[in-house]
N, C-alpha and C positions, 0 to 999 in steps of 0.2 A: 218308187225304187226302194228295195229293201236295204237297210243299213248293215254293212258287214260288221260282224263281231270281232273284237280284239283277238288276235291269234294267241296271245299268251293266255287269255281267258278260256279260249277253246280247249287248249291243252291242259289248263289248270296248273300253270307254273308261274313263278315270279319273273319279272323282267330281267333279273340278273341270273336266271337259271343257267346252269352249265349245259354243254352239249349232251352230256350223259343224262342229265335230268330231263332234258327235252325228249331224248330218245326213249327213256324209260316211261315217261308220261304218255308218249304216243303209242307205245306198245300196249300199255294197259287199256287206253281208250280204244285202240283198234280191235283188240280182242273182245271188248264189251260191245262195240257198236258195228262190227262187221256185219253186213247184210245177211251173210250165211248163218249168223248167230242171232242177231237182233231182228226179230220179225215185226217189231212195232212200227206204227206209221211214222214216216219221216226218217227211218234208219238210213236210207240211201243218201239223203241230203246231209245228215249228220256226218256220215262217213266221208262224203266229198269235202265237207268243211274241215274235218280232221286232216285229210290228205293235203289240202291246200295250206293249212297252217303249218304242218310239219315240213312241207316242201320249202317254205320260206325260212322258218326258224332254224332248220337244220343246216342251212347254207350260210356261212359267215357273211358273205357279201350281201345276200338278199336280206339277212337279218339286220345288218347295219343300215341298209336303205330303208327298211321298215321302221327301225327305231328312229331314223332321222326324219322321214317324211310320212310315216303311216302307210295306209293302203295306197295312197297316191304314188308312193315310191316303188311299189311292187305290183302295179296294175298289170294284169296278164300273167301273174305268177302261176296261176293254175293252168294256164294254157300250155305250159311245158309238159304236163302229164296228160294222159287221156282221161276223158270223163268216165264216170262209173258206167259199166256195161260195155266199155270198149277197151278195157285193159287198165292196169294200175301203174303204168309208167315206171318210175324208179323204185316203186315199193313192192314189185313182184317178188323179189328175193326175201323180203321181210315176211310177206304172207306165207311163203313156202315154209319159213321157219316157224311161224305161229301155228299154222293149221295143217302142216304135213302135206301140203300140196298147193297148187295154184287156185285162185278164187273160182275158176270155172269148174271145179270139181274133178280135177285130174287132167283136164286138157289145158295146155298152156295158152294163156291169152297173149297175143302178140302186141307189141308196142312198136310204133314207127320210130325210126332213127331220128333223133333231134338234129337240127342244124348246128353249125359251129357258132361258138361265141365270138364276138368281135370286140376289138379295142380301138378307141379313137382318142388321140392326144389333142387336147384343146388348151390353148394358152390365152389367158386373160390378163388385164391390167389390175393393179392394186385397187384403183378406183372402181372397177367393175366388180371386184371381190367385195367391196364395201356395200354397194347398192344392189348387187345381184344383176344378172344379165341373161337375156334370152338370145341364143345364137342358132342360126341355121347351119347345119353341118352337111357335108357331102361325102359320100364314101361308096365304093363299089361293093356289091354284095350279091349273093345268089338269092333270087326271089322266086316265088311260086310261078310256074309257067302258066300263062293265061290261056294257052291253046287247049291244054288238057286238064286245067284246074289242079295241077300238081300230082295227078295219079300216074303220069308217065305213059299212058296209053293214047294212041291216036283217037281223035274224036270219032265216035261211032262204035268204038270197041271198049272193052273193060279189062282190067287186070284179071287174070284167071288164078284159080286155086292151084298151088304148086302140086304137081302129081308125085313128086319125090317124097314129100312129107305130109301130103293130104291136107295142106293148109295149116299145120301146127307150127311150122317154122323150126322144128327141131328133129333131130335124129336120136333115137334111143337104142342103147346096146346093153343087154343084160348079161352079166357074167357071174359065175359062181366063185365065191371066195371062202376062206375059212370062217368068215363072219356071216356067211349066208349070201343071198343074192344082192348084187350091187348093180344099180342102174346108172349108166354113164350117158348124160344128155349133152349133145353138141348142137350147134346151129346147123340147119340144113344147108349144104354147100350150094345147092342149085338156086335157092331164093334168098340166101344170106340171112336166114332167120325171119324173113318177112311173111312167109306163108303164101305169098302171091308172086306170080311172074307176069311179065308184060310180053305177050306174043307179038303184038303190033306196036312198036314204040312210036311215040309222038314225034312227028317230023321236026318240031321246033326244038324240043329239049332232048331229043334222042333217047327218051325213056327215063330220064333222070327226074323229071317233074319240076326242074328248076332251070332258070336262065340267069345270066349275070347282067346286071344293069346298075346304073348310078342311082343311089338313093339319096333323098333329101329329108332331113329330119330336124324339127325344132327342139332344142334342148334348153331347159331352164336351169341356170346355175344359181343356187341359193346364196343370199348374202352371208359373208363370214367364212366361205369355203377356203381351205388352205391347199397349198401345193402338195401333190401326192395323193389327195383324196379322190375317190372314184364315185361316179354316179351310175348306178345300175339301172338299165332300162330293160325290163322283162319283155321277152318276145320280140325285141327289135334287132336281133342278130340275123344270121342267115337262115333261110328256110330249110327244113329237113327234106331229104330225098323222098320222092313219091308220097307227098302229103304229110311228111313228118313235121312235128312242131318246130317252131322257130327257136333258135338259140337266143342268147341275150347280148346286149350291147353294153359295154363298159366304157364310159367317158372318163379318161384320166385327165384331171385338171392340173395345170401348172400356172401359178400366179407369178407374172413377170416381176422381177425385182425393180423397185422404184429408185430413181436417182438420188432422192433426198430422204425419203421415209424408210425406216427399217422396222420390220414387223417381227414381233415375238409373241406368237399366239394372238390374243386379242389386243395386245398393247402395241402402240406405235411410238417410235422415237425419231426425233429430228434435231439436228445440231444447228444452232443459229450463231453466227459470229457477231461479236459486239466489240466496239473499240474500248480503250481504257477509259476514255471520258464518259462513254455511255454506261459502262459498268460502275464507275465511281459516282456519277451524278444521277443515274437512272434515265431511262428513255423508253420510247415506244418503238418497237421494231416489227417488221413484217415477217410473219412465219408462214411457211407453206403447210397446209393441211390437205387431206384427201378431197375436201370440198373446195379448195382454193386458198387464197392468201387471207391471213387474219392478223390484225394488230395485237401484239402481246406486250404487256408492260414489264419492263426490266427494272426491278427495284434498285434504288441507290445502294451502293456497296456490294453489288453482286460479284461473287468470286467465280473464277473460271470453273466450269463443271457444275454450276448451280442448276438445279432442275426446277422447272415450272410445269405443273401438271394441269392439263386441260381435261376435265372430267367428261366422259362420254363422247370423246372425239376420236376414239380408236376404232377397232374392228368390231363388227357385230358378233354376238355369240351365236354360233351355228345351231346349238341345241337349246337355246334359252332366249331370254329377252334382254334388251339393253346392249350397250357397247362398252368396250374397254376404254382406256384413257390414252391421250396423246402426251408424251413426255418431251418437253422442250428443254434441251441441254444448251445452256449459254457457254460459249467458248470465247474468252477474252483474247483478242488477237493483238500481239505486240508487233508493231511495224518494223520491217527489216531495214528500211531506209528512212532517214529523217531529214527534213530541211533544216537550214540554219536556224530559222525562227523556232521550229519545233524543239530543237536541241536547247536553245536558250530557255524556253518556257519549262521544259522538263527539268533542266538543272535548277531553275528557280523553285520549281515544285519540290524537288528533292531536298533542297536546303530548308524549305519551310516545313515539310512533313516529317523529316527525320528518317531514321532507319525503319525498315518494314517490321511489322509485328504479326505473328500468326494469329488468326482469329481464334477466339476461345471456343466457339461452337464449331460443329462440323466434324467429319471423320478424322481420325488420327493418321499419322504417317503409316503406321502398321496396317490400318484399315485400308488406306488407299493402295498400299503395295499388294495387299491380298486381293483387292478388286482388280488391280492391274494384271496380276498373274493367274487369276482364276479363270 
């Protein structure tokens, strides 16, 4: 199996190239390698490669998926357009601008109407966001009709060339203006621009080429994903009418908030209550992490708000290696009610220890107030 080249390399742009840079690079390359211009061996394949690279990198969502997962994240991206020789999908208008007409030498090449894009909302737990998870999702969608294989015609018959437009899918009207002849091109009203009509519609799909059914799909959620991020699945949306290409499926991920752990990017925060005695004398307390409970040492003399950082126990980095940290915040809890014995002991301690003295190290009052109101 041939290894696909990097899309940025194909267009000759850097990975941080702007949309305008990508469009400009594609235009230059398309003019150079268009099969009507480049007659060398392999021109057709090079042009298809350019077409596919531009289709992905010119779309923000597809580009983000490619940057995140490489070719695996946009498998089927080229399926949204037609292969060379059967039309140029979304690039037909660009070729008109480049070469003064459509690639077929004056006759418009038709492209089938693509199916609708779909959105699926998926909720996962914080623990699943840490390890990654594979989920089977169910959703209703229009799929290709199995009776007519998507062409809309009853088995034994075929779609016919539209007699109104003679298969071009367009209607042209020439008018004289002060600037000369102007050609107004509109879609053929009889075939809706498809160039074909179905005289004997399929009895299953009524000529649409699609039927509605419940789809099942396995979706892999990568470790480190955050709420609001989307996973683009090329070609997994609804089928296009009468054999048109599939739309895309976008899985919108929501990470459910955890009862104890607070997430900030790759960092996790957890508050652990400690008694006055534990804070003063030091202790080992149980702290909840995403992997379960863990014993953490509270050093003697710990002040309320003291932070203990557990390296590499936070969230995975979505586009890199390693993990963030888990920040354990110790909160000294003062009991609201005391027994008689506790009161006696605390009075005795107060007499021995004397008045409280602010620690020399740590944030000042001004710093703490800024943190409080920021």
